[in-house]
N, C-alpha and C positions, 0 to 999 in steps of 0.2 A: 732276926734283923741284923744285917751287916752295917758297919759304920764307915763312912768316908769323910776324911778331913779335906775340905775344899778351900783352896787358897785363891781368892779373887779380890785383889785390892780395890778395884772399881766395882761398886755395887749400889743398887738403888738407895737413895734417890739420885745418885750420880748418873748423869746421862752419857754413858760411854758405850761404844759398840761392843766391847769385849765382855760385858757383863750379861749379855742376853742369853748366852748358853746356860749359865747356872740359874739365872732368873726364871727361865722357862722350865728348867728341869726340876726345880724345887716343887712344882705342882704335882709331879708324878713319881719322884724317887721312891717314896714309901709304898706306892702301889706295887712297885717291883722289888720290895724287900730290902731297901737301903735307907738308912737314916744319914742325913748330911749335916755336918757342922761347918758353917761357912765363916771363915775369918776374913774380914774386910777392913779397909782403912776408913777411919772416920771421914765423912764427906768434907769437913772443913779443911782437911789436909790434901784434898784432890783438886787440882786446878782445872776443873771442868764444870760445866753448867749442871744444874739439878732439875729434876722433874718429880715433884712429890707424888704425882699420880702413879709413878712406877711402884711405889710401896704397896699400892692396892693389888698388885699382881703377885705379891709374896704371901704364901699361906701363913696364917696367924701362928701355926704351930712350928714354923721354921726356927732353927737354932742359929742365930746370927751373932757373932762376936765381933765387936769393933775394937780396932787398935789405933794408936796414934802413929804419926810419922814425923820425921824432921821437917821443919819448915822449908819450903822450896826457896824462899827468899835468901836463906842462909846457905843451903847446899849448892845453889846455882853458882855461887862464887867459885866453887871448885869444879864446875861443869857437870854437876849431878842433879839435874832437875827432875829426872824420871822418878815417878812414884815407887818404882820397884827398888831403886837404890835407897830412896828416902825412908822406906818402911822395912828394909831388910833386917835391921837389928831387932825391931819390934816383932817382926814375924818369927825370927829365930827364938826369941824369949817365949812368946805365946805358944808357938808350936811345941817347944820343949815341955811347957807346962801341960798342955793337952795330951801329948803322947806319953807322958809319964803317968798321968792321972787316969786315963781310960785306954781301952783297947780299940784301936782303929785298924781296920783291915787294909786301908788304902789311903794314900794321899793323892789328891787330884788338883793339879795346877791348871786353871782355866782363866787365862789372862794374857794381855799383851804387855804387861809390866814384867818383862822377861827376867830381870835379875833375881827375883824371888825364887825362880825355879832351881837355882843352885842348892837351895835348902833341901830339895828332895834327896839328893845324894848324901848330904850331911845327916839327915834324919834316918835315912835307910841304914847307914852304917851304925848310927847310934841306937836306933830302936827296932831295926830289922823289919821295917814297914815298906812295902813296895810303893812306887809312885808312877803316876801317869801324867804326861804332859799333853795339853790341848794346844795344838799349833793353829792359831787363828790368823796369823800373819808370819812372815819370815822374821826370825830373830837375827841371825847373821845374814844380812841381805846383800848378796852378791850382784843384785840386779843393777846397781848403780856404778859398778866398778869400771865399766867401759863407757860411762856417760860423761859428758863435759861437766866441768865444775859447777856451772850455773844451774844444771839440772839435778844436782845432788842435794840431799837434805843438809841443813847447817851442821857444821862440825862432823862431817861424814867420816873422815879418816880416823879421828880419835874414837868415835863411837863404834866404828867398824872393828877396830882392833880389840877393843874391850869386849864387844859382843862375840867375836870369834873365840876368844879364850873362855868366856863364861858359858857359851853354848856347848863347847866341847866338854867342859867340866860336868854339866848337867846331863848331857846326852850319853855319855860313856857308861852310865850306870842305870839309865832309865829302864823301866819295865814295860812301858807301853806308850804308844803315840796315837792320840786322836787328832784328826786334822779336818779342816773344812775343805781341803783340796787334795787330790791324789798327788799333786806335784811336790808337796812338802815332805811326805814320807820318802818319796823317791830321792829327793835331794839329800835328806838326812842319811838314808842308806848308803848313798855314794860317799858321804863324808865319814861315817862311823861304822866300822866293821861289826860292831856288836848289835846293830839294829837290823832286824830281819823282817821280811814281809808279814810273818805271822804275829809280829809285835805291833802291827800298825792297822788302823782302820780309818776310813773316811766317813765322817758324819757332818754334813752341813748343818747350819742352824735350822731349827724347825720354824714353822709358821704358827704363831700363837693367836688363835681366834679370840681368846679372852681379852686381848688388847683392844679389839674393836668393840667388844661388849662394853668395856669401860669407857671407851671413847664415845659411844652412843649415849651414855648416861651423864657424861661430863659437859659442863658449860665452857667450851673452848672456842675462842674466836680465831679466825684466819686473818692475820694482818699483813699477809704477803701480797694478796691481790683480792680484788672484788669479783667474786664469781658471777655477779649479775651484770658486769659490763659486757661490751660487745666483743671483747678479745677472746681468742682461743688460748687457754692457759696450759702450757706444757711444763711439767715439773720433774726435776731430779733432786733427790735428797741423798747426799753422800759425799765422800771425799772427792777432791780433784787430784791433780798431779800430772807431771809430764808424761807418765806412762799411758795416759788417756788421750794424748794429743792426736794420735791417728784416728781414733773413733770420733773425737770431737771435730776434727777437721772434716771428716766425712759428713757429720751431722750439719755443720754450719755451711759447708759447700753445697749440700743438698738443699738446705733452706734457701740459700741464695739462688739456686737454680729454680726453685719453686716460685720465688718472688719475681724472677725474670719472665717465667712462662705464664704464671697465673697470679698476678699481684693482688687482685681483689680478694683472693682466698688466703694466700700465704702471708700477706701483710697483717692479717688479724692475729697471727701467732705471737705470743709473748712467752719466752722460755725463761724458767727460773731454776737456777742451780744453787742449792742451799746447803750450808754446812760443809763447804768444800775444803776447809782447813782444820788440822788438828790443833792449831795454835790457840792460845787463850783468846777470848772474845776481844775483837777490835785489833788483833795483832796478826791476823792471817793475811797471806799474800794471795792475790787473785791469780789463778792459773787458767781460768776458762774464758773470761772476758777478753784477754789479749788475743785468743784464737778467733773469737767471734769478730773482733775488730779487723783481723787480717782478711776475713772473708766478707767484710762489708755489711755484717748483720748485727752490729753492736746495739743498735737502737731496739732490737727485739730480744736482747739477752740481758738478764740481770743475774749477777753472781753475788751471793751473800755468804761470806766465808764463815761467819759465826754459826754454831750449831743451834738449832731450835730445841726447846724442850721436846722430849720424845713424843708425847701425845699431841702437841701442837703440830709436829711434823706429820703425824698420822692424819690429822685434820686437813692439812694442806694437800696431802695425797688424795684424800677422799673427795675434795672439792675441785681437783684438777679435771680438765677436760681430757687430757692425754698425758700419760707418764712416759718419760724417756730415761733410759739407763745406759750410759756409755761404759764400755769395758776397757780393760787394760791390754797392752801388748805383752804383759807378763802372763803367760798361758796358765800359771798357777792361780791367777786371781779369780775368785768367785764372789760375786756380789751378795753378801749375806743379807742385804736389805731386800733381795728379790721377793721373799715370801710375804712381807708386809705389802709390797706392791701388788702381788697377786690377790691377797686377802682384801685389799681395798676395793676390788672389783671395778677398777677403772681400765679403760683401754691402755695398752702398753706396747712400747717399741723398745727393744733392747738392741744395742749395737755392740756385739761381743766377738772376741776371738773364736774362731770355729772350733777350737779344742776346749773351750770352757764348758763346764757342766750346765751353765745357764741355757745354752742352746738346746741341750737334750731335755731339760726341765720344761721349757716353754713349748717344745714340740710335743711332749707327752701330755701336758695339761691343757694345751690350747688356750692358755691364759693371756697370750699376747703374741706379737709378731717379733721375729728376730732377724736382724740384718747381721749376718756373720761375715767375718773377714779373716784373712791370714796376714801375718806381719809383713809379708812381701807385697801386699796390695798398696796401691797409691790412694790418696784421699778421693780422687775423682771417681774411681771405680766404686768405692764405698758410697760416695755421694749419689751416684746414679741409682743404686739399689735403694738407698735411704729415701730418696725423693719419691720413687714409685710407691714404696710402702707408706710413707707419710701422706701422700696424695690420696691413697685408698682409705686410710684411716680418717682423714679429714672429711671425706665424702660420706662416711658412715656415721659421723657424730650427730647427735649423742647416742650412745649405745652401751650396753653392758656386755663384756666378753662372755661367751658361752663356755666357761671354764669346766673342764672335766674334774669335778671334785673328788671322784673316786680315784682318779690318777694322781691327785694332789695328796691323798692320804699318807703315802710314804714320806712326805715332806713336812708333816705336822710336828709340833713340839713334843707331843706324847710319843710318837714313833721315834723321834730323835733321842728321847730319854731312854726308851726301851733299848735302843742300839747301844747307848752308852753303858747301861747296866749289863747287857750281855757281854760287852767287852771287859767290863770290870771283872765279871765272873771268869771269863776266859783267861785274863791276866793272872788272877789269883791261882788258878789251876796250873798254869804253866810255871 
């Protein structure tokens, strides 16, 4: 049995998107000959909501070590609110202790708290242990460089310069890159001459059917909408942002067209966009309702910036009449939440860039409809396509998609874990 030291600051019961890779993999690592030690930050030091049910998905035999972090209320005075900065010192101490006391074959960083990744290079030099980085989002994000200031995240320039330096430090000695999107390794190979194609692999998050088994046994209420009213409930759960403006403009313009042509049907639609901001509860800025207002459909659109507990979100998905997933103009963006959408067995419409893997996945699994676009398209052309697809879906409701589950098998959590382990072995050999 080989040993991997996993660095994942966000971990159940913390309800964060970047912990799902390791949460799902822990079920299967030992089946493939690997024992994982996960080092996570104590939930009280993470500024995110919690869902205790997430702990039920973690095997009882898992080795989880919790560390502290500096209080955000104190470090934010210096512009360091990110949990990666706040836990860096504690991770350094605990990692040193573990790597001195046991033999680890590999260190695996699977997180979007990017600053902790610099420890891979430090530990490699100190303990001669290779490290792999899991790129779930861009670290140094060039996407906003040519965007106007009002579309950039807060404190963009300061964060960008720091990210640029720290990313280079970590990447110049990395042994392997796992990514959710083919675009991230390509971008890193262009920046760093030491990163080659054979050092990289693309493994999207897998679909975990265990989540829906737990959901079926849990007593969870849906307080977002009443599934028994006369409305048609369309639901999206995930982040918002200005990079989704083109897709959302097409969606809302298409909805407005439907209302004008067939008001008795399209006015029944109520769209819910939930968990659209990464900000702390109550502090998120709405990025979706303003677009709906521009197209005159605000009365039918509700945006909730706060994140729901994970299993509450799954409950809302399962009780929706129709699921809607807007995509980004960033061609590297892959909606990791797509697999829970598919596993919920609800009708689904995705509006995504034509180069996204979402398009291929939906085409192969037949789990939903895809309205694809290029970044050169205008909202009206997307709206025309979306309107036709939405009209067809509404006329078929209620129904369950005829998903090709055999085609979905490569996208399961077990298969994603097998691919990770295969890459671990390949990295060690090289």
